[in-house]
Backbone as ProteinMPNN parsed JSONL, in Angstrom:
{"seq_chain_A": "MTRTPFFPKFSDLPAELPIFPLPGAVVMPGVQLPLNIFEPRYIKMVADALGSNHLIGMIQPTSETMTDEVPEIHRIGCAGRITSYSETTDGRIVLVLTGVCRFQVISEIAEEHGYRRVRADWERFAADFQESDSPIADRKGFLTSLKAYCALRGVEVPWEDVEQMADKDLTNLLCAHLPLSPEDKQALIETLPTGDRAALMRGLLDMAAAASMDTAEHRH", "coords_chain_A": {"N_chain_A": [[-25.712, 38.748, -24.664], [-22.315, 38.76, -25.223], [-19.587, 38.137, -23.247], [-16.183, 38.822, -22.937], [-13.136, 37.231, -21.718], [-11.81, 39.354, -20.6], [-13.572, 41.08, -19.433], [-14.907, 42.494, -16.413], [-16.005, 40.675, -13.465], [-19.222, 40.809, -11.874], [-18.93, 41.172, -9.139], [-16.505, 42.397, -9.038], [-16.734, 44.981, -9.887], [-15.92, 48.429, -9.663], [-15.946, 50.645, -6.761], [-15.638, 53.317, -7.166], [-15.671, 55.59, -9.934], [-14.56, 57.046, -12.976], [-16.198, 59.613, -14.843], [-17.78, 60.504, -17.941], [-19.468, 63.044, -18.923], [-21.84, 63.433, -21.366], [-24.133, 64.595, -23.607], [-26.633, 62.66, -25.214], [-24.868, 60.642, -25.927], [-24.758, 57.394, -25.44], [-24.072, 54.363, -23.826], [-24.763, 50.919, -23.614], [-25.133, 47.731, -21.914], [-23.103, 45.386, -23.544], [-23.07, 46.79, -25.923], [-21.331, 48.656, -28.375], [-19.603, 51.756, -28.33], [-18.208, 54.216, -30.211], [-15.708, 56.684, -29.617], [-14.289, 59.929, -29.864], [-11.644, 61.396, -28.545], [-10.408, 64.418, -27.363], [-10.091, 66.553, -25.581], [-7.805, 67.691, -23.109], [-8.234, 66.889, -20.362], [-9.867, 64.65, -20.618], [-8.338, 63.001, -22.184], [-6.382, 62.438, -20.313], [-8.014, 61.092, -18.494], [-8.642, 58.781, -19.96], [-6.079, 57.677, -20.163], [-5.576, 57.158, -17.453], [-7.626, 55.313, -16.946], [-6.849, 53.221, -18.605], [-4.648, 52.452, -17.241], [-5.679, 51.19, -15.069], [-8.606, 49.714, -14.506], [-9.798, 49.9, -16.986], [-12.326, 51.008, -17.202], [-14.928, 53.359, -17.863], [-17.397, 55.666, -16.979], [-20.242, 56.432, -18.737], [-22.427, 59.116, -18.812], [-25.311, 61.185, -18.811], [-25.67, 64.75, -18.981], [-28.122, 66.75, -17.261], [-30.995, 68.08, -18.949], [-31.556, 70.735, -18.398], [-29.157, 71.845, -17.56], [-27.324, 71.386, -19.494], [-25.667, 73.005, -21.106], [-24.062, 74.242, -19.301], [-20.905, 75.017, -17.738], [-20.041, 73.217, -15.797], [-22.068, 70.848, -15.771], [-25.08, 69.638, -14.173], [-25.642, 66.185, -13.474], [-27.421, 63.244, -14.589], [-28.718, 60.62, -12.498], [-28.369, 58.03, -13.215], [-26.257, 56.026, -15.136], [-24.102, 54.316, -17.507], [-21.454, 52.04, -17.378], [-18.621, 51.618, -19.44], [-16.213, 49.481, -20.996], [-12.943, 50.056, -22.135], [-12.258, 48.791, -25.147], [-10.978, 49.028, -27.503], [-8.361, 50.991, -28.826], [-6.617, 53.793, -30.029], [-4.048, 56.099, -31.03], [-3.826, 59.335, -32.526], [-2.014, 61.301, -34.963], [-2.453, 63.977, -34.568], [-2.912, 64.358, -31.909], [-5.224, 63.279, -30.778], [-7.363, 60.764, -29.248], [-8.744, 57.833, -30.346], [-11.25, 55.693, -29.572], [-13.02, 52.699, -28.555], [-15.74, 52.042, -26.551], [-17.143, 49.357, -24.793], [-20.196, 48.432, -23.534], [-20.735, 47.594, -20.11], [-22.107, 47.526, -17.51], [-24.942, 49.103, -16.025], [-25.168, 51.861, -13.695], [-25.858, 53.494, -10.548], [-25.512, 56.773, -9.378], [-24.117, 57.414, -6.332], [-22.822, 59.497, -5.023], [-20.992, 62.436, -5.949], [-17.491, 62.657, -6.192], [-14.183, 63.937, -5.375], [-12.571, 65.607, -8.074], [-10.179, 64.293, -10.437], [-7.213, 65.031, -11.956], [-8.645, 66.883, -13.439], [-10.951, 65.67, -14.48], [-14.252, 64.397, -13.813], [-15.508, 62.372, -11.105], [-17.332, 59.639, -9.634], [-19.008, 58.022, -6.882], [-20.183, 54.823, -7.158], [-23.124, 52.791, -7.348], [-23.974, 49.542, -8.047], [-25.842, 47.575, -7.636], [-28.615, 47.679, -8.227], [-28.668, 47.129, -10.891], [-27.829, 44.555, -11.393], [-28.914, 42.64, -13.034], [-27.952, 43.194, -15.535], [-25.836, 41.557, -15.949], [-26.896, 39.144, -16.418], [-28.008, 36.642, -18.664], [-30.654, 35.896, -19.282], [-33.857, 37.487, -19.497], [-36.833, 39.529, -19.294], [-38.932, 39.064, -22.125], [-39.493, 40.804, -25.3], [-42.764, 41.783, -25.594], [-44.479, 41.827, -27.862], [-42.936, 41.138, -30.394], [-43.068, 41.217, -33.207], [-44.829, 43.381, -33.677], [-43.289, 45.351, -32.456], [-41.053, 45.467, -34.172], [-42.338, 46.341, -36.466], [-43.059, 48.954, -35.727], [-40.489, 49.948, -35.368], [-39.45, 49.8, -37.988], [-41.1, 51.61, -39.319], [-40.42, 54.002, -38.041], [-37.663, 54.179, -38.663], [-37.78, 54.385, -41.435], [-39.029, 56.877, -41.787], [-37.161, 58.557, -40.577], [-34.911, 58.11, -42.035], [-33.039, 56.198, -41.266], [-30.63, 53.765, -41.607], [-30.762, 50.303, -41.386], [-29.545, 47.039, -40.738], [-31.606, 44.753, -41.506], [-31.804, 41.943, -41.637], [-29.903, 41.079, -39.8], [-30.985, 42.208, -37.505], [-33.36, 40.751, -37.204], [-32.381, 38.351, -36.23], [-31.292, 38.882, -33.77], [-31.112, 38.587, -30.209], [-33.691, 39.51, -27.853], [-32.87, 41.168, -25.673], [-30.289, 42.05, -26.437], [-30.919, 43.386, -28.807], [-32.653, 45.438, -27.933], [-30.959, 46.891, -26.214], [-28.998, 47.726, -28.062], [-30.478, 49.404, -29.755], [-31.27, 51.368, -27.932], [-28.885, 52.715, -27.552], [-28.122, 53.6, -30.121], [-30.191, 54.603, -31.778], [-31.542, 57.668, -33.17], [-32.734, 59.172, -30.938], [-34.035, 61.619, -28.585], [-31.936, 63.096, -26.0], [-33.354, 63.049, -23.545], [-35.248, 61.022, -23.971], [-33.529, 58.852, -24.354], [-32.41, 58.73, -21.816], [-34.604, 57.994, -20.253], [-34.956, 55.402, -21.198], [-32.53, 54.19, -20.465], [-32.872, 54.091, -17.726], [-34.871, 52.258, -17.324], [-35.6, 49.074, -16.186], [-36.348, 46.012, -16.759], [-36.003, 44.192, -19.847], [-38.338, 43.776, -21.377], [-40.04, 45.852, -20.472], [-38.492, 48.045, -21.187], [-38.453, 47.788, -23.95], [-41.174, 48.148, -24.49], [-41.533, 50.809, -23.693], [-39.768, 52.002, -25.52], [-41.023, 51.384, -27.961], [-43.327, 52.936, -27.724], [-42.158, 55.504, -27.762], [-41.037, 55.491, -30.316], [-43.317, 55.271, -31.926], [-44.616, 57.671, -31.278], [-42.734, 59.54, -32.203], [-42.697, 58.905, -34.918], [-45.341, 59.516, -35.614], [-45.352, 62.274, -35.098], [-43.541, 63.121, -37.04], [-44.957, 62.518, -39.373], [-47.152, 64.223, -39.081], [-45.88, 66.691, -39.276], [-44.937, 66.552, -41.882], [-47.37, 66.507, -43.281], [-48.381, 69.04, -42.74], [-46.772, 70.586, -44.252], [-47.692, 70.457, -46.759]], "CA_chain_A": [[-24.507, 39.561, -24.602], [-21.109, 37.963, -25.108], [-18.541, 38.76, -22.452], [-14.862, 38.231, -23.131], [-12.446, 37.004, -20.436], [-11.264, 40.609, -20.091], [-14.609, 41.842, -18.748], [-14.931, 42.22, -14.966], [-17.152, 40.033, -12.847], [-20.063, 41.79, -11.19], [-18.363, 41.416, -7.807], [-15.262, 43.157, -9.181], [-16.992, 46.342, -10.348], [-15.306, 49.337, -8.681], [-16.802, 51.537, -5.98], [-15.469, 54.659, -7.713], [-15.659, 55.508, -11.394], [-14.496, 58.307, -13.713], [-17.369, 59.776, -15.707], [-17.694, 61.342, -19.133], [-20.82, 63.574, -19.172], [-21.974, 63.773, -22.781], [-25.542, 64.428, -23.995], [-26.935, 61.852, -26.39], [-23.911, 59.54, -26.096], [-25.213, 56.369, -24.504], [-23.606, 52.999, -23.988], [-25.563, 49.944, -22.878], [-24.394, 46.466, -21.822], [-22.877, 44.644, -24.777], [-23.121, 47.68, -27.086], [-20.102, 49.412, -28.59], [-19.734, 53.192, -28.557], [-16.949, 54.848, -30.606], [-15.51, 58.024, -29.08], [-13.13, 60.692, -30.337], [-11.247, 62.135, -27.35], [-9.414, 65.445, -27.685], [-9.842, 67.45, -24.461], [-6.713, 67.175, -22.272], [-8.682, 66.204, -19.145], [-10.406, 63.337, -20.955], [-7.189, 62.198, -22.603], [-5.803, 61.946, -19.062], [-8.949, 60.115, -17.958], [-8.44, 57.532, -20.701], [-4.791, 57.12, -19.751], [-5.731, 56.602, -16.103], [-8.466, 54.113, -17.039], [-6.032, 52.152, -19.193], [-3.697, 52.021, -16.225], [-6.354, 50.489, -13.972], [-9.578, 48.669, -14.869], [-10.303, 50.189, -18.333], [-13.739, 51.377, -17.142], [-15.338, 54.757, -17.87], [-18.852, 55.795, -16.862], [-20.936, 57.383, -19.605], [-23.599, 59.625, -18.121], [-25.812, 62.366, -19.498], [-26.054, 65.932, -18.21], [-29.548, 67.053, -17.302], [-31.3, 68.97, -20.063], [-31.561, 72.128, -17.943], [-27.792, 72.334, -17.297], [-26.479, 70.778, -20.514], [-24.696, 73.945, -21.653], [-23.249, 74.796, -18.225], [-19.513, 74.566, -17.733], [-20.052, 71.991, -14.99], [-23.503, 70.539, -15.73], [-25.611, 68.593, -13.301], [-25.724, 64.913, -14.188], [-28.452, 62.302, -14.185], [-28.243, 59.692, -11.455], [-28.152, 56.699, -13.795], [-25.426, 55.963, -16.336], [-23.636, 52.96, -17.808], [-20.005, 51.939, -17.515], [-18.109, 50.89, -20.599], [-14.808, 49.079, -20.936], [-12.171, 50.403, -23.331], [-11.919, 47.537, -25.835], [-10.15, 49.374, -28.651], [-7.713, 52.259, -28.499], [-5.535, 54.201, -30.924], [-3.648, 57.496, -30.95], [-3.684, 59.975, -33.83], [-0.848, 62.179, -35.052], [-2.814, 65.327, -34.147], [-3.106, 64.414, -30.467], [-6.507, 62.741, -30.328], [-7.481, 59.338, -28.968], [-9.944, 57.215, -30.908], [-11.441, 54.457, -28.815], [-14.343, 52.066, -28.511], [-16.214, 51.54, -25.261], [-18.163, 48.314, -24.843], [-20.971, 48.551, -22.311], [-20.572, 46.534, -19.118], [-23.215, 47.493, -16.545], [-25.451, 50.4, -15.596], [-24.874, 52.179, -12.302], [-26.511, 54.646, -9.953], [-24.571, 57.65, -8.69], [-24.361, 57.642, -4.906], [-22.36, 60.861, -4.775], [-19.843, 62.845, -6.745], [-16.305, 62.787, -5.347], [-13.202, 64.911, -5.857], [-12.017, 65.422, -9.413], [-8.801, 63.834, -10.554], [-6.639, 65.513, -13.205], [-9.608, 67.691, -14.178], [-12.174, 64.96, -14.865], [-15.159, 64.136, -12.698], [-15.608, 60.995, -10.633], [-18.478, 59.377, -8.758], [-19.13, 56.762, -6.155], [-21.22, 54.138, -7.931], [-23.847, 51.639, -6.815], [-24.287, 48.67, -9.175], [-26.741, 46.493, -7.239], [-29.912, 47.774, -8.907], [-28.553, 46.695, -12.284], [-27.158, 43.253, -11.455], [-29.495, 41.878, -14.146], [-27.171, 43.436, -16.749], [-24.882, 40.455, -16.065], [-27.644, 37.91, -16.651], [-28.407, 36.439, -20.054], [-32.113, 35.838, -19.409], [-34.564, 38.707, -19.114], [-38.193, 39.506, -19.83], [-38.886, 39.237, -23.577], [-40.356, 41.8, -25.94], [-44.092, 41.164, -25.565], [-44.981, 41.694, -29.227], [-41.732, 41.449, -31.176], [-43.466, 41.576, -34.573], [-45.327, 44.748, -33.632], [-42.147, 46.21, -32.134], [-40.263, 45.648, -35.391], [-43.137, 47.167, -37.38], [-42.872, 50.333, -35.27], [-39.091, 50.312, -35.629], [-39.283, 50.015, -39.428], [-41.787, 52.854, -39.676], [-39.603, 55.095, -37.518], [-36.41, 54.256, -39.431], [-38.098, 54.863, -42.782], [-39.294, 58.318, -41.717], [-35.961, 59.271, -40.168], [-33.806, 57.791, -42.929], [-32.05, 55.403, -40.536], [-30.328, 52.498, -42.276], [-30.682, 49.208, -40.419], [-29.383, 45.707, -41.353], [-32.783, 44.076, -40.962], [-31.572, 40.506, -41.471], [-29.206, 40.915, -38.524], [-31.927, 42.564, -36.448], [-34.303, 39.645, -37.026], [-31.727, 37.249, -35.54], [-30.769, 39.3, -32.474], [-31.902, 38.335, -29.004], [-34.465, 40.684, -27.439], [-32.082, 42.041, -24.799], [-29.224, 42.67, -27.236], [-31.537, 44.305, -29.758], [-33.151, 46.614, -27.217], [-29.804, 47.672, -25.767], [-28.372, 48.341, -29.229], [-31.329, 50.507, -30.216], [-31.184, 52.442, -26.925], [-27.646, 53.459, -27.733], [-27.806, 54.099, -31.462], [-31.261, 55.316, -32.481], [-31.447, 59.123, -32.971], [-33.742, 59.677, -29.998], [-33.575, 62.758, -27.795], [-31.254, 62.705, -24.764], [-34.329, 62.735, -22.502], [-35.804, 59.701, -24.264], [-32.481, 57.872, -24.081], [-32.264, 58.599, -20.375], [-35.735, 57.199, -19.769], [-34.7, 54.01, -21.552], [-31.429, 53.713, -19.625], [-33.329, 53.898, -16.356], [-35.896, 51.211, -17.281], [-34.861, 47.842, -15.896], [-36.534, 44.8, -17.562], [-35.973, 44.37, -21.291], [-39.703, 43.904, -21.889], [-40.525, 47.199, -20.174], [-37.699, 48.992, -21.981], [-38.923, 47.672, -25.331], [-42.508, 48.759, -24.558], [-41.322, 52.26, -23.667], [-39.155, 52.394, -26.784], [-42.026, 51.34, -29.02], [-44.154, 54.125, -27.572], [-41.381, 56.659, -28.217], [-40.911, 55.393, -31.777], [-44.618, 55.569, -32.52], [-44.876, 59.105, -31.126], [-41.833, 60.261, -33.098], [-43.154, 58.685, -36.286], [-46.585, 60.278, -35.787], [-44.984, 63.679, -35.168], [-42.915, 63.347, -38.345], [-46.011, 62.49, -40.378], [-47.944, 65.446, -38.929], [-45.072, 67.787, -39.814], [-44.933, 66.417, -43.353], [-48.704, 66.879, -43.798], [-48.564, 70.507, -42.629], [-45.95, 71.244, -45.27], [-48.379, 70.349, -48.065]], "C_chain_A": [[-23.305, 38.655, -24.382], [-20.056, 38.734, -24.325], [-17.226, 38.043, -22.696], [-14.226, 37.984, -21.763], [-11.882, 38.282, -19.821], [-12.295, 41.432, -19.305], [-14.61, 41.502, -17.259], [-16.136, 41.384, -14.572], [-17.963, 41.103, -12.129], [-19.459, 42.16, -9.837], [-17.094, 42.258, -7.861], [-15.483, 44.585, -9.675], [-16.557, 47.336, -9.275], [-16.32, 50.218, -7.961], [-16.749, 52.96, -6.517], [-15.203, 54.565, -9.212], [-15.468, 56.895, -12.003], [-15.705, 58.413, -14.634], [-17.08, 60.735, -16.846], [-19.106, 61.85, -19.413], [-20.942, 64.064, -20.613], [-23.414, 63.543, -23.215], [-25.696, 63.591, -25.259], [-26.007, 60.686, -26.624], [-24.186, 58.495, -25.03], [-24.555, 55.041, -24.833], [-24.508, 52.112, -23.125], [-24.805, 48.624, -22.858], [-24.322, 45.728, -23.165], [-22.819, 45.478, -26.028], [-21.818, 48.472, -27.173], [-20.405, 50.869, -28.909], [-18.374, 53.759, -28.961], [-16.875, 56.283, -30.072], [-14.222, 58.632, -29.629], [-12.744, 61.65, -29.216], [-10.159, 63.145, -27.711], [-9.16, 66.426, -26.551], [-8.769, 66.862, -23.548], [-7.176, 66.41, -21.035], [-9.214, 64.809, -19.454], [-9.344, 62.422, -21.555], [-6.503, 61.616, -21.361], [-6.705, 60.898, -18.425], [-8.773, 58.76, -18.644], [-7.131, 56.87, -20.287], [-4.881, 56.482, -18.373], [-6.562, 55.324, -16.122], [-7.671, 52.938, -17.609], [-5.013, 51.615, -18.198], [-4.343, 51.289, -15.064], [-7.305, 49.428, -14.518], [-10.224, 48.866, -16.234], [-11.752, 50.663, -18.348], [-13.937, 52.89, -17.1], [-16.859, 54.783, -17.798], [-19.381, 56.85, -17.814], [-22.216, 57.799, -18.908], [-24.021, 60.927, -18.774], [-26.017, 63.537, -18.542], [-27.568, 66.086, -18.251], [-29.806, 68.099, -18.377], [-31.222, 70.434, -19.653], [-30.16, 72.709, -17.79], [-26.802, 71.899, -18.371], [-25.376, 71.708, -21.021], [-23.828, 74.589, -20.566], [-21.829, 74.247, -18.285], [-19.343, 73.285, -16.922], [-21.515, 71.583, -14.816], [-23.854, 69.543, -14.637], [-25.746, 67.313, -14.124], [-26.921, 64.113, -13.702], [-27.86, 61.309, -13.193], [-27.953, 58.298, -11.985], [-27.311, 56.83, -15.059], [-25.048, 54.518, -16.605], [-22.131, 52.986, -17.997], [-19.655, 51.147, -18.761], [-16.646, 50.557, -20.391], [-14.118, 49.465, -22.236], [-11.71, 49.1, -23.974], [-11.123, 47.766, -27.112], [-9.612, 50.769, -28.422], [-6.633, 52.552, -29.532], [-5.279, 55.688, -30.78], [-3.475, 58.057, -32.344], [-2.495, 60.939, -33.799], [-1.154, 63.609, -34.616], [-3.24, 65.39, -32.681], [-4.435, 63.941, -29.951], [-6.371, 61.261, -29.966], [-8.798, 58.86, -29.556], [-10.111, 55.867, -30.211], [-12.856, 53.925, -28.987], [-14.598, 51.61, -27.084], [-17.238, 50.441, -25.515], [-18.873, 48.29, -23.501], [-20.851, 47.34, -21.409], [-21.795, 46.435, -18.209], [-23.647, 48.914, -16.236], [-25.145, 50.608, -14.11], [-25.712, 53.364, -11.854], [-25.469, 55.455, -9.194], [-24.997, 57.803, -7.235], [-23.997, 59.081, -4.569], [-21.22, 61.162, -5.734], [-18.675, 63.088, -5.794], [-15.304, 63.71, -6.02], [-12.718, 64.567, -7.263], [-10.593, 64.895, -9.34], [-8.283, 64.247, -11.927], [-7.67, 66.225, -14.084], [-10.879, 66.985, -14.594], [-12.951, 64.556, -13.618], [-15.221, 62.642, -12.365], [-16.814, 60.854, -9.707], [-18.262, 58.107, -7.958], [-20.356, 56.063, -6.719], [-21.82, 52.964, -7.173], [-24.341, 50.813, -8.002], [-25.451, 47.724, -8.897], [-28.064, 46.508, -7.998], [-29.872, 47.165, -10.302], [-27.78, 45.381, -12.425], [-27.668, 42.41, -12.613], [-28.749, 42.114, -15.453], [-26.145, 42.329, -16.981], [-25.581, 39.122, -16.327], [-28.084, 37.821, -18.106], [-29.923, 36.498, -20.22], [-32.737, 37.129, -18.903], [-35.974, 38.601, -19.685], [-38.152, 39.797, -21.325], [-39.686, 40.449, -24.037], [-41.729, 41.156, -26.118], [-44.628, 40.884, -26.964], [-43.844, 42.077, -30.165], [-42.091, 41.868, -32.613], [-43.967, 43.015, -34.628], [-44.228, 45.751, -33.33], [-41.327, 46.501, -33.389], [-41.018, 46.476, -36.433], [-42.983, 48.647, -37.022], [-41.46, 50.821, -35.572], [-38.876, 50.611, -37.114], [-39.949, 51.311, -39.877], [-40.964, 54.061, -39.24], [-38.344, 55.279, -38.365], [-36.651, 54.771, -40.842], [-38.321, 56.367, -42.786], [-38.04, 59.123, -41.39], [-34.755, 58.991, -41.074], [-32.682, 57.02, -42.254], [-31.861, 54.066, -41.251], [-30.089, 51.418, -41.226], [-30.488, 47.892, -41.172], [-30.468, 44.767, -40.821], [-32.586, 42.575, -40.78], [-30.862, 40.223, -40.149], [-30.152, 41.183, -37.356], [-32.867, 41.398, -36.155], [-33.699, 38.52, -36.186], [-31.232, 37.613, -34.139], [-31.705, 38.926, -31.34], [-32.569, 39.632, -28.548], [-33.626, 41.672, -26.631], [-31.01, 42.782, -25.588], [-29.792, 43.709, -28.202], [-31.983, 45.584, -29.057], [-32.008, 47.498, -26.744], [-29.128, 48.402, -26.923], [-29.173, 49.55, -29.696], [-31.316, 51.67, -29.23], [-29.985, 53.339, -27.203], [-27.586, 54.184, -29.066], [-28.953, 54.745, -32.235], [-31.164, 56.819, -32.199], [-32.606, 59.683, -32.15], [-33.171, 60.853, -29.219], [-32.831, 62.268, -26.56], [-32.222, 62.333, -23.647], [-34.941, 61.354, -22.712], [-34.773, 58.609, -23.977], [-32.32, 57.648, -22.587], [-33.392, 57.77, -19.779], [-35.519, 55.715, -20.05], [-33.586, 53.409, -20.703], [-31.941, 53.317, -18.243], [-34.38, 52.8, -16.208], [-35.242, 49.849, -17.191], [-35.163, 46.662, -16.822], [-36.543, 45.101, -19.062], [-37.377, 44.567, -21.86], [-40.268, 45.291, -21.66], [-39.788, 48.241, -21.011], [-38.153, 48.977, -23.443], [-40.302, 48.321, -25.486], [-42.405, 50.284, -24.553], [-40.739, 52.74, -24.992], [-40.171, 52.393, -27.917], [-42.943, 52.55, -28.948], [-43.444, 55.373, -28.066], [-41.24, 56.666, -29.739], [-42.218, 55.767, -32.464], [-44.942, 57.063, -32.424], [-44.007, 59.921, -32.074], [-42.265, 60.119, -34.541], [-44.421, 59.487, -36.572], [-46.289, 61.767, -35.914], [-44.353, 64.012, -36.51], [-43.951, 63.386, -39.459], [-46.868, 63.747, -40.317], [-47.2, 66.635, -39.513], [-45.079, 67.767, -41.34], [-46.267, 66.843, -43.948], [-48.897, 68.386, -43.763], [-47.769, 71.254, -43.691], [-46.641, 71.249, -46.631], [-49.735, 71.062, -48.032]], "O_chain_A": [[-23.293, 37.862, -23.439], [-19.683, 39.847, -24.695], [-17.159, 36.814, -22.668], [-14.727, 38.48, -20.754], [-11.516, 38.293, -18.646], [-11.932, 42.37, -18.595], [-14.347, 40.361, -16.881], [-17.159, 41.383, -15.257], [-17.447, 42.176, -11.814], [-19.476, 43.325, -9.44], [-16.653, 42.778, -6.836], [-14.518, 45.325, -9.863], [-16.802, 47.105, -8.091], [-17.403, 50.499, -8.477], [-17.697, 53.726, -6.347], [-14.601, 53.608, -9.697], [-16.146, 57.836, -11.592], [-16.181, 57.402, -15.15], [-16.257, 61.644, -16.734], [-19.878, 61.159, -20.077], [-20.242, 64.988, -21.029], [-23.881, 62.404, -23.195], [-24.983, 63.788, -26.243], [-26.314, 59.813, -27.437], [-23.879, 58.696, -23.855], [-24.493, 54.645, -25.997], [-24.952, 52.512, -22.048], [-23.926, 48.407, -23.693], [-25.335, 45.485, -23.82], [-22.547, 44.947, -27.104], [-21.276, 48.903, -26.155], [-21.335, 51.178, -29.654], [-17.462, 53.784, -28.135], [-17.873, 57.004, -30.079], [-13.218, 57.949, -29.827], [-13.457, 62.622, -28.967], [-9.129, 62.79, -28.284], [-8.118, 67.08, -26.54], [-8.807, 65.671, -23.239], [-6.581, 65.39, -20.687], [-9.041, 63.887, -18.657], [-9.443, 61.2, -21.444], [-6.094, 60.455, -21.354], [-6.212, 59.915, -17.872], [-8.756, 57.72, -17.985], [-7.076, 55.657, -20.084], [-4.335, 55.402, -18.143], [-6.255, 54.366, -15.412], [-7.806, 51.804, -17.15], [-4.571, 50.471, -18.299], [-3.647, 50.815, -14.166], [-6.864, 48.361, -14.946], [-11.104, 48.093, -16.614], [-12.358, 50.714, -19.418], [-13.221, 53.607, -16.401], [-17.531, 54.008, -18.48], [-19.017, 58.022, -17.718], [-22.997, 56.957, -18.466], [-23.177, 61.691, -19.242], [-26.484, 63.347, -17.419], [-28.22, 65.602, -19.176], [-28.932, 68.912, -18.68], [-30.863, 71.286, -20.466], [-29.98, 73.923, -17.877], [-25.59, 72.024, -18.194], [-24.275, 71.253, -21.331], [-22.952, 75.397, -20.876], [-21.585, 73.162, -18.812], [-18.598, 72.386, -17.309], [-22.138, 71.937, -13.814], [-23.033, 68.719, -14.233], [-25.943, 67.368, -15.338], [-27.379, 64.272, -12.57], [-26.641, 61.186, -13.074], [-27.36, 57.475, -11.287], [-27.61, 57.638, -15.938], [-25.607, 53.601, -16.002], [-21.598, 53.851, -18.692], [-20.296, 50.15, -19.093], [-15.928, 51.271, -19.691], [-14.652, 49.225, -23.319], [-10.874, 48.388, -23.417], [-10.65, 46.815, -27.734], [-10.31, 51.633, -27.89], [-5.833, 51.681, -29.872], [-6.185, 56.452, -30.446], [-3.032, 57.352, -33.25], [-2.035, 61.337, -32.728], [-0.237, 64.377, -34.326], [-3.86, 66.365, -32.257], [-4.756, 64.177, -28.787], [-5.398, 60.602, -30.331], [-9.851, 59.436, -29.281], [-9.225, 55.014, -30.257], [-13.75, 54.605, -29.491], [-13.793, 50.896, -26.485], [-18.11, 50.592, -26.37], [-18.238, 48.146, -22.456], [-20.863, 46.201, -21.875], [-22.443, 45.39, -18.143], [-22.82, 49.825, -16.189], [-24.897, 49.654, -13.372], [-26.211, 54.137, -12.672], [-24.648, 54.902, -8.462], [-26.1, 58.265, -6.946], [-24.76, 59.792, -3.915], [-20.571, 60.257, -6.259], [-18.852, 63.659, -4.718], [-15.555, 64.21, -7.117], [-12.487, 63.404, -7.595], [-9.904, 65.032, -8.329], [-8.849, 63.857, -12.948], [-7.588, 66.182, -15.312], [-11.821, 67.648, -15.03], [-12.394, 64.397, -12.532], [-15.016, 61.782, -13.221], [-17.254, 61.819, -9.082], [-17.452, 57.248, -8.307], [-21.443, 56.64, -6.756], [-21.126, 52.243, -6.457], [-25.048, 51.331, -8.866], [-25.994, 47.13, -9.829], [-28.575, 45.451, -8.37], [-30.897, 46.738, -10.834], [-27.154, 45.129, -13.455], [-26.942, 41.558, -13.125], [-28.887, 41.327, -16.389], [-25.639, 42.18, -18.093], [-24.924, 38.088, -16.445], [-28.486, 38.82, -18.702], [-30.423, 37.081, -21.182], [-32.212, 37.778, -17.998], [-36.272, 37.696, -20.464], [-37.416, 40.684, -21.758], [-40.449, 41.039, -23.273], [-41.839, 40.094, -26.731], [-45.175, 39.81, -27.216], [-43.793, 43.2, -30.668], [-41.474, 42.78, -33.163], [-43.582, 43.78, -35.512], [-44.221, 46.859, -33.866], [-40.952, 47.647, -33.64], [-40.406, 47.226, -37.194], [-42.799, 49.489, -37.901], [-41.262, 51.965, -35.981], [-38.191, 51.575, -37.458], [-39.413, 52.026, -40.724], [-40.828, 55.029, -39.989], [-38.0, 56.4, -38.74], [-35.828, 55.506, -41.388], [-37.854, 57.061, -43.69], [-37.876, 60.245, -41.87], [-33.692, 59.582, -40.886], [-31.515, 57.165, -42.617], [-32.822, 53.329, -41.47], [-29.308, 51.606, -40.294], [-31.192, 47.643, -42.151], [-30.274, 44.077, -39.819], [-33.149, 41.992, -39.854], [-31.176, 39.251, -39.462], [-30.125, 40.478, -36.347], [-33.138, 41.092, -34.994], [-34.43, 37.806, -35.499], [-30.795, 36.733, -33.398], [-32.926, 38.946, -31.489], [-32.069, 40.722, -28.825], [-33.671, 42.877, -26.881], [-30.838, 43.991, -25.432], [-29.213, 44.779, -28.387], [-31.717, 46.685, -29.537], [-32.08, 48.721, -26.86], [-28.732, 49.559, -26.785], [-28.603, 50.599, -29.997], [-31.347, 52.83, -29.641], [-30.068, 54.563, -27.101], [-27.044, 55.287, -29.134], [-28.708, 55.382, -33.259], [-30.748, 57.211, -31.109], [-33.354, 60.547, -32.606], [-31.957, 61.057, -29.197], [-33.061, 61.146, -26.109], [-31.953, 61.407, -22.881], [-35.133, 60.602, -21.757], [-35.11, 57.564, -23.42], [-32.118, 56.519, -22.138], [-33.161, 56.939, -18.901], [-35.864, 54.869, -19.225], [-33.679, 52.26, -20.271], [-31.494, 52.326, -17.666], [-34.745, 52.444, -15.087], [-34.414, 49.502, -18.034], [-34.298, 46.319, -17.628], [-37.034, 46.146, -19.489], [-37.587, 45.422, -22.721], [-40.907, 45.855, -22.548], [-40.39, 49.204, -21.487], [-38.226, 50.021, -24.09], [-40.57, 48.97, -26.498], [-43.097, 50.965, -25.309], [-41.165, 53.764, -25.527], [-40.179, 53.304, -28.745], [-43.3, 53.128, -29.975], [-44.058, 56.215, -28.721], [-41.314, 57.72, -30.372], [-42.223, 56.49, -33.46], [-45.473, 57.651, -33.367], [-44.48, 60.882, -32.682], [-42.213, 61.08, -35.309], [-44.56, 60.071, -37.646], [-46.895, 62.453, -36.737], [-44.608, 65.083, -37.062], [-43.841, 64.19, -40.385], [-47.269, 64.284, -41.35], [-47.8, 67.49, -40.166], [-45.207, 68.8, -41.997], [-46.299, 67.474, -45.004], [-49.514, 68.95, -44.667], [-48.056, 72.413, -43.993], [-46.222, 71.96, -47.544], [-50.45, 71.075, -49.035]]}, "name": "protein", "num_of_chains": 1, "seq": "MTRTPFFPKFSDLPAELPIFPLPGAVVMPGVQLPLNIFEPRYIKMVADALGSNHLIGMIQPTSETMTDEVPEIHRIGCAGRITSYSETTDGRIVLVLTGVCRFQVISEIAEEHGYRRVRADWERFAADFQESDSPIADRKGFLTSLKAYCALRGVEVPWEDVEQMADKDLTNLLCAHLPLSPEDKQALIETLPTGDRAALMRGLLDMAAAASMDTAEHRH"}
C-alpha cells in the first residue's frame, strides 16, 4: 500500500469519527471507493471532514436493521481519506475515499449536523499501517477460485495487473470491489491477517461459484 505525505500517521488517527452507514459499500486500506453524495446531512459531513482531517468512517448497517431509518451498525468499519472531490451543478458531491485504517466502534456519540459519529479504537488494526503481512497460502489456487467466480458472475478483471499485485493489496481490493453480499464483506473486514482473509475469501468465492452452477443446472 502506497501512502502519500497527506495520509495521517497511525498515532494521529482521531478519537472521534463521522460515519457513513451504507450496505455493501466497503473501503479497505489502500483501496479507492468512489461515492456520489446528495443527502444534505452527508454533504455537510463531507464539508466538515474537508475542514478538518479529511477522514470519514465507512461502516455497514446490520442486515436486520438495514432498512430502518436509523439502523444499527456493525462494530468494525474502515476510515477513508477524501483524496478527490468535485461539486456538480445539480448540488451533488462526487468524491473518492482512499482507505486508511480499520477501526472498532467504542460507542456512538452525539450527531453533528444530522450525521452520525462514533468514538473509534484503532489499536486492533495497527497492522493496516504495516507493509508486511501473512501471505496468501496458495496464491495459484486462490487465483483459480477468483477466475472461476468472476467468469460465472461476469466480473471483468485486469488479470495482468492482478498477477503483479502484492497479496495484501490484492486481498483488500477484492474485499471492497467484488460483488459479495454485505454479510460476506463484513466478515472479510473483520478478519485481521491477510492470509486468513484470503482463505475466507476463497471459501466464499468457491461457495458462490458452486451455488451459481447448481442454479444453472436446475434451469436445464
